[in-house]
N, C-alpha and C positions, 0 to 999 in steps of 0.2 A: 385273194381275188382269183376267180376262175377265168383265166384268159384263154384257155382251150386252143392252144396253137395259133394264137394271134400272130400275124406277120408284121414285123417292123424292121428297122435297119440302123446301122451306125451312120454317122453323119456325112462322111466325105464321099464325093462323087467326082469322076474325071471329066465331067462335061464343062464346056465354056459358056453354054447358054443356060441361064438360070431358069428360064421358063420351061425349057426341055427337061431339065433336072426335076423341077417341080411336077411336071407331067408324069415322069417316070415314078416319082414318089406317090402321087395321087392314084395312079392306075394300078401299080403293082402292090402298093401298101395301103389299100383303100380304107381299111379300118383303123390304121395307125400310121399315117404319113409322117415323114420327117421333113424338116427344112434342110436343104442340101448345103453342105460346106463345099466350096468350089476352089480348091487350092491352085488350080491352073489359071485362075484369074489374076493371080499375083501374090505378092508378099503379105498383103493385109489379110488374106484368107488362109494363111498358114495356121497350123494347129494351135500354137500358143499365142501368136500375135493377134489372132482374130478376137481374143478376149482381153486385150491389153488396154483398150481405151479407158481412160479415167484412173488408171493405176498410177500413183505418184512415182515420179522418177523413171518411168518406163521410156526407153529410147529405142526407136526403130531405125536401124542402119540399112537404108534401102540399097546401097551399093553392095553391101556384104550379105544382104537378104537375111538379116538376123535381128534379134531384139536383145537388149540387156537392161539392167537397172543401174542407174548412175547413183551410187550411194555416197559419192564424194561431195555432193552439194549439201547445203543446209536445207533439210527437208522437213523441218519442224512445222512450218506453216502449212505445207502441203499435207502432212499427216494429220494435223489438227482439222483441216477442212474435210479430209476424207472421213475421219472418225465422227465428225459432227453430222455429215450426211448419212453415215452408217447408222448412228444411234437414232436419228430422226426417222429413218425407215424401219430399222430392225429391232429397236428396243422391245422386249417381249411384253412390256406393260403398256407403253405409250407410243410405240412406233406406228407410223401411218402406212407402212408397207410400200411407200413410193421409192422404188429403186432406180428411177430414171437417171440418177447421177452415174449409174453404171450401164447405161443403155449401150447397145451395139448398133452403130450407125450403118446405113447402106454402103458407106465407103469400106466397111469391114465385113459386111455380109450381104451379098445380093440375094442369097437364098432365103433369109428370113422374110424379106419384104416381098419377094416373088410368091412365097407360099401364103403369106398374109393376104396378098392381093387376090390370089386364086380362091382362097377360102371365103373371102368377103363376098364373092359372087355366087356362092352356093347357098341354098336354103337349108335350114336345120343344122344340127350339130353332128359331127362325127363321133364315134365312140371314143376315140383317142386321137391326140396329136402328140408327137414325140419331139422334144427339143433336146439339146445337149450342150455340155460345157466341158472343156478340157479340165481334168481334175487338178486339185491343188498340189498333190504330190508330183505329178508329171510336170506341171508348170515350174514348181519351185526347184526341182532337181534338174530340169533341163535348161532353164534360163539362168544366166550368170550375172554377176555384177561387173563393174568396169575392170576388175582384176581377174576376170574369168573364173571366179569362184561361184559355185552354185548358190543361188540366192536362198535356198533352203536353210543354209547354215547361218543366215542373218535372221535372228528371231523376230526383229521388228518388221522386216519386209515379208517374212513368211506369214505373219499374222495378217498383214494387209492383203496378201494374195488370197488367203483363205476367205477373208470377209468380202473382198471384191468379187470373187467367183460365186460366193453364196448370193450376193445381190444380183449378179448377172443371171443366175438361175431363176430367181424370183421375177426379174424383169421379163424374161422370156415366157415363163409360165403365165404371167398376167396378160401378156400380149395375145396368147393363143387360147386362153380360157373361154372367150366368147364363141369359139368354133368347135369345142370338144366337151363331151361329157366329163372326160378326165384327161389331164395332161400328164404325160410321162416325161421325166427329165433324167437323162443319163449323164453320169459323171464319168468321163472317159479317162482311164488311168493305165495306159500302156506301160508306164514305168514300173508298175507293181510286179511285172514279170521278172524284174531284176531284184525284187525285195529279198533280203537275206544273202545276197551275193557280196563278195569282198569289196566291190565298188561302193556299196552303200552300207557298210558294216556299222556305221554310226547312226543309221536311220532306225529308230526303235519302232517296234510294233505298236506300242502305246501311242506314240506321236502320230503314226499313220492313221490309226483308228480314230483318234481325236480330230484330226484334220478332216477326214472323210465324214465323220458324224456331224461336224458343224455345218457342212454343206447339205448333208441329208436333212438335217433339222430345218434348214432354210426352205428346202423343197417342200417339206411337210407343212410348213407355216402357211403355204398357199394351197394346201390340200391336194397336192400332186403326188404321183408315185415317183419314188427315187430309185434309179437303177445305177449300178456301177458296171462299167465294161472294162475288161482286161483281155487282150487278145493273145496273151501268152499263158504260161503256167504260173500260178502263184499260190499263196496260202489262202485258200478260198474262205476260210473262217474269218479272216480279217474283214471281208465285206459284210458278212453276217453280223459280226460284232459291231460294225459301224451303224447298224440299224437300217440297212438298205431294204427296199421292197423287192427289187429285181437284181439277181446275180446273172450277169451276162458273160459268157465265156466261149472260147473257141472249142466247140464240140466236134470239129472235124479232125483236128490234130491232137487235142488234149482232152477229149471227152471222158476218158476214164479217170482223170485226176479229180473230178468233182467227188467221186465215191471215196476218195482218201479222207474226206472230211465228213463222213456220213452222219455223225452225231450232230455236227453243226448244221448241215444241210437239212436234216430231219427237223431240227428245232425251227429253222427258217421256214420250211414248208408248213409245219404245224401251226405257226402263227399267221399263216396266209401268204407267206412269201412266194415269189415266182422265180423259176429258173428260165432264163432266156438262152436257148440252145443255139449257139452260133455254128450251125452245122453246114452252112453253105460256104464253101471255101472262097476266099478273096485272093486267089493266086491263079497261076496258069492251070492249076488242077481243075478249075471250074470247067475247062474245055472237055474234060472226060466224064463229067458228071451228068446224071439224069435224075429225074424224080425218084426212080427206083433205087439207084445207088445211095442217094441221100436218105431215103426212107430206111434202108437197111442199116446205114450208119447210125441214124437217130435211134432206131429200135435197139441196136446193140448197146449204145451208151446209156439209154434209159434202163434197159434190163440190168446192166452192170450196177447202176445205182439202186435199183429195186432189190437186187440180191443182197444188199446190206440191211434189209429189213424195213425199207421204205415202200409204202403202198404205190404200186404202178398207177392206180387210179388217181391218186393225189398228184403224182408226177405229171400225168397227162393233162389233168384239169388245170394245173398251175404252171402251164408251159407257154412260152413264146418262141417263135422261130425267127432267127435273124441270120444274116451273113456273119462270118467269123470275125470280120473287122470292117473298116471302111473300105470303099472301092476307089478312093482318090488316086491311087497309084496304078490302077489297071488300065489296059486299053479300053476305050469306050464300049467296044463290042463285047468284051468279057464282062464288063460291069452290067451291061444290059442283061446278059445271061444270068448273072448273080441275082438280079431282081426278079427276073422271070421265074427262076427256080425257087427262090424264097416264097413267092406268091403261090406257085404250083404245089410246093411241099406243104405249105400251110393248108391249102384246100384238101390235099390228099389225106393229111392226118386228121383233119376235122371230119371228113367223110368216114374214115376208117373207125374212128372212136365214137361216131354218132353225135358229134357236136354240131 
């Protein structure tokens, strides 16, 4: 797909007013707005907890501001109910696609419903709306059981997490399809920056690809575009092998790393895949940036990839501009600048290349 420097963003924002966050999204990302994740509103909007509703044995400890899975209880009936709902919705032959058993309520996301309300008042469809889900690897390796062991290492619970998140993707896609020609769904996987480290030596590449692919396939079931976002350095070919449509990476700090996987990235682009260049920094470095400095950085990293035998024309036609990560931890003023520069850089690059 030829996205031609479309501007979109990662989900989190530092604002406490959902309507203001949606206004920022709609005005700065007018062709591909996001629903804002608002972690400053409380525990329920934290990265993993936001997607926990409906997951069997999920426990939120509000005093300690954390979540865990209680595997000590008899969960046989809870799992049976979960899998029955899953098969009713997701069976490839007979599933009805109804993923409402994994809906995200307004108690866990003010942003979803604020964006839906704003879009319902507009006439016509936008080119894109972007939704997002914390990825299965990041949830399973970050959230623990009652004994503080990562739930990833419990095969039964890991499978439930993958399938629950797949349903949450479809539920979001279906909610926003009335307002967009195409929905983009990002699977946010910050934990992949630690893949291959001694901490996760028992996490295999094969398992990671399989987990990601299962969620990607769910996104494709509703004819949406699947993206994977990782804000650190990782083995980028993993994302390509998982069948993703959009590879989103930090092109401000790690822009050259994508060229280390040139063969895989070329195959990705040849099949119509997209690179989402997270070239607008989401740190205090944003204070020193201008459209000109970001344009120079983007050109540098695109040229570096092109030097590996990949057509610059293809790179530019199949490009998206994003911030390097979410803005949830920034000062609101810095976040506003991130979105301003993302919008301005997108416009600059479109004009430059005649899009």
